[in-house]
N, C-alpha and C positions, 0 to 999 in steps of 0.2 A: 875254441870252446864249442861245446855241442849246443848249449842253449842258444836259442835265437828267438827274438821278440817278432810277433806278427803284428800286423796293423789292426787286428780285430778289436773293436772297442777302444775307448780313450786310454786304456792302461798298457797297451803294447804287451799283450800277454805272451807267455811262452807256449808253444805248441808241441815241440818235439821232446816231450817228457821222457820217452823211452830211451833216449840217448843221454840223459843226464849221468854225468860222471861222478865219481866220490869227491872230486875237488870242487865241483859246481853245486853241492848239496847246500852249502851255507848260502850261496846266493838264492837258491830255491826257497830256503827257510825264511830268508828276509822278505822275499816276495810274498810268500804264504802268509807272513804276520801282516804285511801291509794290505793285502786284499781282504784278510779276515777282519780287520778293523773296519775297512769300507763296507764290507758285507753286513757286518753286525749292525753298523748304523743304519743301513738301508732297511734291515729286518725290523729294527725297532721302530723306525718310522712308519713302515708299512702296517704294523700292527697297531699303531696308535693313531695314524693320520689318514690311512686311505678310506675314503668314502665308500669304495666298492669292494672292500674286503681285500683278500690276498690276490695278488697278481699271479699269473702262469709262472713267472720265474721264482717267485716266493714260496709258491706251493712246491716246486721241484726242489728248491733248496731245503725246505722243511723235511720233504720225504728223504732226501739225502742224509740230513742230520739225524733222521729217525732211524734209518736202516743201513747205512753205509759204513759207519765209524764205531762199530761195537755198541756200547751202551748208548741209547737215544739221548739226544741233547737239543737244546734250543738255538744254540749259537756255535759259530765256528771257533775253533781254537786260536787264540791269538798268541799263545805260547806253544811253539813246536819243536823246542830245543831237544827234546827226548824222542821225537817221533822217528820211527824207521823210515828207510827210503821209500818203502811201498806205503806206508801211512801218509808221509808227506805228499807224495804223488797223488794219492787218492784225494786227499783234502784240497790240494791245489787244482785239480781238475774240476772239482765241484765248485769251488770258489771262481774259477775262471769262467764257467758257464754261467754263473749267476751275475756277476758284475758286468759281463759284456752284453747282457740281455737288456733290451730296451725297457722291459716291464719290471726290472729290478728296483726301480725308483718309483716313488708315488707319483711324481710328476709325469714320468714315461707311461705309467699305466693309466693315469688320468687321461692323458692326451690320447691314447690308443683306444680307450672307451668312448671318449667324446668324438673321435673320428669315425669310428665304426657306428655309433649311434646315428651321426650325421647321414652317413651313407645309407643306413638302414631306413631312416625316415624318407630320404630322397627316393629310394628304391620301392618302399611299400606304402608310403604315405599313411602309415599306422599311427593311431592316435595313442601312443604310448609314452609315459615319461621315461626320462633315461634311467631312473631306478627300476622301474617295470622292466625295461628292455635288459638290463644288467641281470636281473633275477631271472628273466626268461632265458637268457644265454647260459647262465650258470646251470640251469635244470638241464638243458640239452647236452652240455659239455660233461655233466656228471652221469649221463646215460652211457653205459659201456658201449653200447652199439653206435654211439655218435662220435666216440673220441678220434677216429681216424678220418673223419670227413673233412672237406676243405672249409676255409673260413667262410665263404659265401653261403655255405649250406644252411645257416641259420635262418636265411631269409623265407624260405619256403614254409618252414614250420610256424615261425612266429607270425608271418603275415597271415596265414590261414586262421591262426588262433585269434590274432587281433581283429580280422574281418568279422569273425564269428562274436567276438566281443562286442564291437562297436555296433553290430546289428542288434544284439540283444539289449544293449544300453539304449538305443534309439526307440526300440519297441517298447521297452519298460518305461521310458520317459513319456512317451505318448499316452501310455495307460496310467502315468501318475504313480508308478511303482519303482521300487528298486530292483535291480537284475537280480535274477535267482541264483546265478552262478557268477563267481569272480573270474577274472582273466587268468589267475593263476590255476584254477580249476579247470578251466577250458584247455589251457595249454598241457596240463598233465593229462587231460583225456587225449590230446593229440600224441602225445609221447606214447601213451599206451596203445593207441591204434597203430602208430607207425613204428613197430618194434621190429627187431631182427633185420634181416636182409632187405625187406621191403622198405624199411625206414632208411637205411644206408643208400640204397639206390635211388629213392625218391630224392634225398638231399643232394646227392652227387649230381644228379641230373639237373637239379636247380642251379648248382654251382657252375656247371658247364654252359649255361645258356648266355 
């Protein structure tokens, strides 16, 4: 048989889909149905239960569902009896990438966020709540110029914004006033300042230190 299972993820997924024979299509159909049920359950839980919104894996899955299978849909097909070979392989590839991703589950995504937040706090000492941190990171990764940067590139930008915010809060407190700007407004200003190549180079430099 051409189909072989890899050790990637807990499901032992198929990797060599280009070699699928006609006789193996039913095996692939059964595997696709199985993974579709798993994936759809995870997407439902992500929609309903995730404190931090959609995970990177869920966003990629929804993008596939919106663009890769003809008419946009919200869930994977659990019935693929009539799918052509090409449709079946395309569906399975998307499922495979989703279910093997650590952030495909609410628990996996939550742990990733908590671990990154802990590292961020230890690195910067910034006085941000975990929700403020998640919102800040979402703003960075939504910026087209930041999508290709390394994971640690977040630190330089958020740290600078947090330091400015902490200083403004302290000064306002001494004066018995509320800060004139919010942390998110300060962060947005930093994003505007560090745009284009300069932004990417600055963040990459921080990641390499």
